[in-house]
Each structure stands twice: as structure tokens, then as C-alpha cells.
Backbone bond lengths (Angstrom), bond angles and torsions (degrees), N, CA, C in turn:
res aa  C-N    CA-C-N  psi(-1)  N-CA   C-N-CA  omega(-1)  CA-C   N-CA-C  phi
1 M - - - 1.448 - - 1.515 108.71 -
2 K 1.327 116.03 143.41 1.460 120.76 175.96 1.530 108.51 -122.81
3 I 1.332 114.77 127.10 1.458 122.91 -178.31 1.530 108.16 -112.08
4 A 1.322 116.59 133.11 1.468 121.61 173.03 1.522 108.00 -109.81
5 V 1.317 115.62 136.66 1.457 120.51 175.70 1.524 107.66 -120.75
6 A 1.330 116.62 124.35 1.462 120.82 173.18 1.521 106.33 -66.28
7 S 1.344 116.29 119.05 1.460 117.40 -171.14 1.522 113.41 -133.54
8 Q 1.336 112.68 157.37 1.460 124.53 172.59 1.515 104.61 -128.59
9 G 1.335 116.70 97.37 1.454 119.30 -173.20 1.517 108.63 65.07
10 N 1.323 117.19 -127.19 1.469 119.54 -178.94 1.526 112.95 -98.11
11 M 1.347 117.06 13.85 1.461 121.58 -178.99 1.527 111.04 -114.94
12 V 1.333 115.92 151.74 1.458 121.27 176.41 1.533 108.41 -68.77
13 S 1.321 116.09 133.20 1.458 121.64 178.39 1.528 109.91 -78.10
14 P 1.331 118.23 143.16 1.456 120.01 179.60 1.533 114.03 -69.66
15 H 1.334 118.76 -19.41 1.467 120.92 178.81 1.515 109.31 -139.49
16 F 1.325 116.46 121.00 1.459 119.81 -174.45 1.524 112.86 -59.46
17 G 1.321 119.15 -40.56 1.462 121.39 -173.91 1.511 114.42 -69.82
18 H 1.318 117.06 -26.23 1.460 120.76 -176.54 1.527 112.82 -107.78
19 C 1.315 116.92 12.46 1.472 120.07 179.15 1.534 109.24 -70.88
20 P 1.327 117.35 151.09 1.462 119.82 177.63 1.530 113.07 -69.85
21 E 1.334 116.47 -31.02 1.465 119.54 -176.78 1.525 110.50 -154.16
22 F 1.316 113.89 171.44 1.460 122.22 173.39 1.514 108.19 -119.58
23 S 1.327 116.45 130.14 1.463 121.83 172.55 1.523 106.14 -92.28
24 L 1.329 116.48 121.13 1.459 121.74 -178.72 1.523 109.14 -105.49
25 Y 1.317 115.61 129.01 1.462 122.19 -179.35 1.525 108.83 -118.53
26 E 1.316 116.43 120.96 1.461 120.98 172.22 1.516 106.61 -93.89
27 T 1.333 115.74 130.09 1.461 119.86 -176.22 1.521 110.69 -125.15
28 E 1.304 114.50 152.00 1.467 122.53 173.25 1.518 107.81 -141.57
29 N 1.310 116.63 131.88 1.458 122.17 177.76 1.526 112.75 51.89
30 G 1.337 116.56 39.40 1.458 120.80 176.09 1.508 115.60 79.06
31 S 1.343 117.47 10.42 1.463 120.51 179.65 1.523 110.28 -127.11
32 V 1.321 116.16 147.30 1.465 121.30 176.76 1.520 108.49 -75.24
33 V 1.337 116.04 128.91 1.458 120.74 177.08 1.530 112.21 -109.81
34 K 1.339 116.27 -18.95 1.459 119.32 179.46 1.522 109.28 -159.72
35 K 1.334 115.17 140.00 1.466 121.27 175.69 1.521 108.39 -128.07
36 T 1.322 116.09 131.25 1.458 121.33 173.51 1.522 107.63 -133.05
37 V 1.311 115.65 155.76 1.458 121.36 177.65 1.523 107.39 -121.75
38 I 1.338 115.41 128.03 1.458 120.25 179.38 1.526 108.72 -122.61
39 P 1.332 117.27 145.01 1.465 118.77 178.67 1.523 111.23 -69.34
40 N 1.307 115.21 149.05 1.466 121.37 173.80 1.533 106.47 -69.34
41 P 1.333 118.24 121.69 1.462 119.90 -177.95 1.525 113.73 -75.61
42 G 1.315 117.23 -1.52 1.459 120.55 177.36 1.510 112.30 122.66
43 H 1.310 115.06 144.90 1.463 122.10 -178.08 1.518 108.62 -89.64
44 R 1.332 115.81 111.33 1.460 122.69 173.45 1.519 106.20 -134.23
45 P 1.327 117.85 139.91 1.465 120.02 -177.02 1.534 112.44 -51.33
46 G 1.332 115.41 124.60 1.454 122.00 175.67 1.511 116.11 79.71
47 F 1.317 118.81 -7.46 1.465 121.36 -174.17 1.524 113.89 -77.54
48 L 1.328 118.01 -48.50 1.469 120.63 -171.91 1.525 114.04 -62.86
49 P 1.327 120.75 -39.66 1.468 118.46 176.15 1.539 112.53 -58.26
50 R 1.323 116.57 -42.56 1.471 120.24 178.39 1.537 110.72 -67.21
51 F 1.330 116.75 -44.19 1.463 122.31 179.12 1.533 111.17 -56.58
52 L 1.338 116.51 -47.69 1.462 119.90 -178.94 1.531 111.46 -71.58
53 A 1.328 117.69 -34.29 1.472 120.35 175.67 1.522 109.89 -61.77
54 E 1.328 117.29 -40.82 1.465 121.23 178.44 1.527 112.09 -65.65
55 K 1.319 117.12 -22.66 1.471 122.07 176.36 1.526 111.02 -84.28
56 G 1.342 117.31 -1.79 1.459 120.85 178.56 1.509 114.83 86.97
57 V 1.327 117.72 15.37 1.462 122.07 -177.93 1.527 110.54 -70.49
58 N 1.338 115.82 134.86 1.461 123.25 177.20 1.525 112.64 -105.43
59 C 1.352 116.53 -19.29 1.462 121.81 -174.96 1.520 108.69 -149.06
60 I 1.341 116.53 135.24 1.467 121.87 174.45 1.524 107.77 -116.28
61 I 1.325 115.67 132.76 1.462 122.07 177.85 1.521 106.92 -118.46
62 A 1.339 115.99 131.27 1.462 120.48 -179.56 1.518 109.64 -150.96
63 G 1.315 114.72 163.80 1.455 119.31 174.63 1.508 111.02 -71.25
64 G 1.326 116.26 -36.83 1.443 120.17 -179.37 1.512 112.01 -155.16
65 M 1.332 114.23 156.78 1.452 121.36 -178.74 1.522 107.59 -164.61
66 G 1.308 116.56 137.55 1.452 120.81 178.01 1.519 111.65 -73.32
67 P 1.335 117.41 160.02 1.461 121.18 -177.29 1.528 114.05 -62.87
68 A 1.335 117.82 -32.13 1.473 119.35 178.41 1.524 110.33 -65.53
69 A 1.322 116.98 -40.42 1.466 120.61 178.46 1.530 110.66 -65.70
70 V 1.325 116.82 -41.07 1.470 120.28 177.37 1.522 109.47 -57.56
71 D 1.328 117.23 -46.06 1.468 121.19 178.75 1.523 111.59 -60.31
72 L 1.335 117.31 -42.82 1.469 120.32 -179.98 1.527 111.48 -64.86
73 F 1.329 117.34 -40.79 1.465 119.40 176.82 1.525 110.29 -61.76
74 H 1.323 116.85 -43.03 1.469 120.43 179.86 1.519 111.08 -63.26
75 Q 1.335 118.09 -35.99 1.460 121.42 176.58 1.526 111.71 -62.78
76 H 1.323 116.70 -26.56 1.467 122.07 177.83 1.531 111.92 -93.76
77 G 1.343 116.69 6.84 1.459 120.79 178.71 1.517 113.86 74.01
78 I 1.327 116.97 23.49 1.468 121.80 -177.97 1.523 109.21 -105.15
79 E 1.327 115.40 124.90 1.467 121.60 175.98 1.522 108.98 -69.11
80 T 1.330 116.94 140.69 1.458 120.98 176.36 1.525 109.85 -113.46
81 V 1.319 115.39 134.86 1.460 122.38 175.26 1.524 105.49 -125.54
82 I 1.317 116.65 112.40 1.459 120.22 -177.76 1.522 110.13 -120.63
83 G 1.327 114.03 157.96 1.453 119.90 -177.37 1.518 112.52 92.86
84 A 1.350 116.62 11.77 1.471 120.61 179.49 1.528 109.61 -82.44
85 S 1.314 115.96 153.71 1.464 121.09 175.82 1.514 109.25 -153.71
86 G 1.333 114.66 160.48 1.454 120.32 178.04 1.518 112.57 106.39
87 S 1.304 115.48 -160.96 1.456 123.27 -178.71 1.530 110.47 -67.74
88 V 1.335 116.55 133.06 1.464 119.50 -179.22 1.529 111.40 -61.56
89 D 1.325 117.83 -40.43 1.468 119.76 179.93 1.527 111.27 -62.70
90 K 1.324 116.76 -42.43 1.477 120.75 179.86 1.524 110.95 -67.62
91 V 1.325 116.86 -40.69 1.460 121.00 179.60 1.532 109.79 -60.80
92 V 1.318 117.21 -44.68 1.467 120.08 179.51 1.517 110.68 -66.63
93 S 1.322 117.28 -42.32 1.466 120.90 177.74 1.530 110.43 -59.41
94 D 1.327 116.27 -45.46 1.467 120.50 179.24 1.529 111.11 -65.62
95 Y 1.328 117.29 -39.31 1.466 120.56 178.12 1.529 110.05 -61.10
96 L 1.312 116.16 -46.42 1.468 120.51 -178.12 1.525 112.20 -65.12
97 S 1.332 116.65 -31.29 1.471 119.69 179.93 1.527 111.93 -86.90
98 G 1.334 116.64 -5.09 1.462 119.96 -179.01 1.509 114.18 80.61
99 S 1.337 117.20 14.78 1.467 119.89 -176.41 1.528 113.18 -114.00
100 L 1.331 118.00 15.40 1.463 120.24 -178.76 1.525 110.18 -70.54
101 A 1.324 115.12 121.77 1.467 121.23 176.11 1.525 107.31 -98.70
102 V 1.326 115.84 127.86 1.461 120.03 179.66 1.516 109.61 -120.45
103 G 1.315 114.62 152.95 1.456 121.16 176.04 1.506 109.22 -103.09
104 E 1.314 114.92 -156.48 1.456 121.44 178.54 1.525 109.24 -77.95
105 S 1.327 117.12 148.82 1.455 121.71 177.31 1.512 110.24 -57.43
106 A 1.334 115.66 134.62 1.466 120.35 179.01 1.524 111.40 -77.47
107 C 1.330 118.20 -5.72 1.461 122.78 -177.97 1.518 110.19 -117.80
108 H 1.318 116.62 131.71 1.467 119.80 -178.62 1.525 112.47 -127.22
109 H 1.343 118.50 23.35 1.468 119.31 177.82 1.499 112.28 -120.24
């Protein structure tokens, strides 16, 4: 499984489309085996879901995301987890253990 987290340094970004980078986590058997950080290539309507799908992402975690983006990710077979906050490493660890607590999406447009 590959998880992407919309990130700002080591923290979850409040909006996936405007984040400076994506932290990508490759996991096996519930554990992280590799982490890479890639720059956000730019926010254009409909682009990022396809871009991340081409990177093999199965799940996107962000602080916020609009409903159109959620629909586009689902069309690419990518699970969306919104309302996350805090350290990207902790968020991924909590997600993998099934204990990730999320709030309301920080994005409403």
C-alpha cells in the first residue's frame, strides 16, 4: 500500500491542493518500509488525483479537501482521509494502527 500525505514540512497541510509537498509512505504488513517527499507539481483542477494515482497511491491523507477532489480521488480508486492534523509520521502510524482520529475537513470549497 502507498499512502500520500499532503504536507508542510513534517506537519499535515490543511489543504491537499495547496500543500508544498506530498510525503509518500510505502507500507507492507502495516509497517512503513519507505518514505519519500515529492514537491507538489501545482494545483490544477483534476490533475493531482491522476498524478498521485500514477505514483501508485492508494490513500491520500490531508487536513482538508473539497468534495469535487474527494470524488476525483474515488474515481481513481484512492481512499481519502480528511480532517487529519499533526505530524505526518504520527498520522500515518495512527492510520496504519486503525487509531487515527480526524476532525472536520479544513476545506469547504
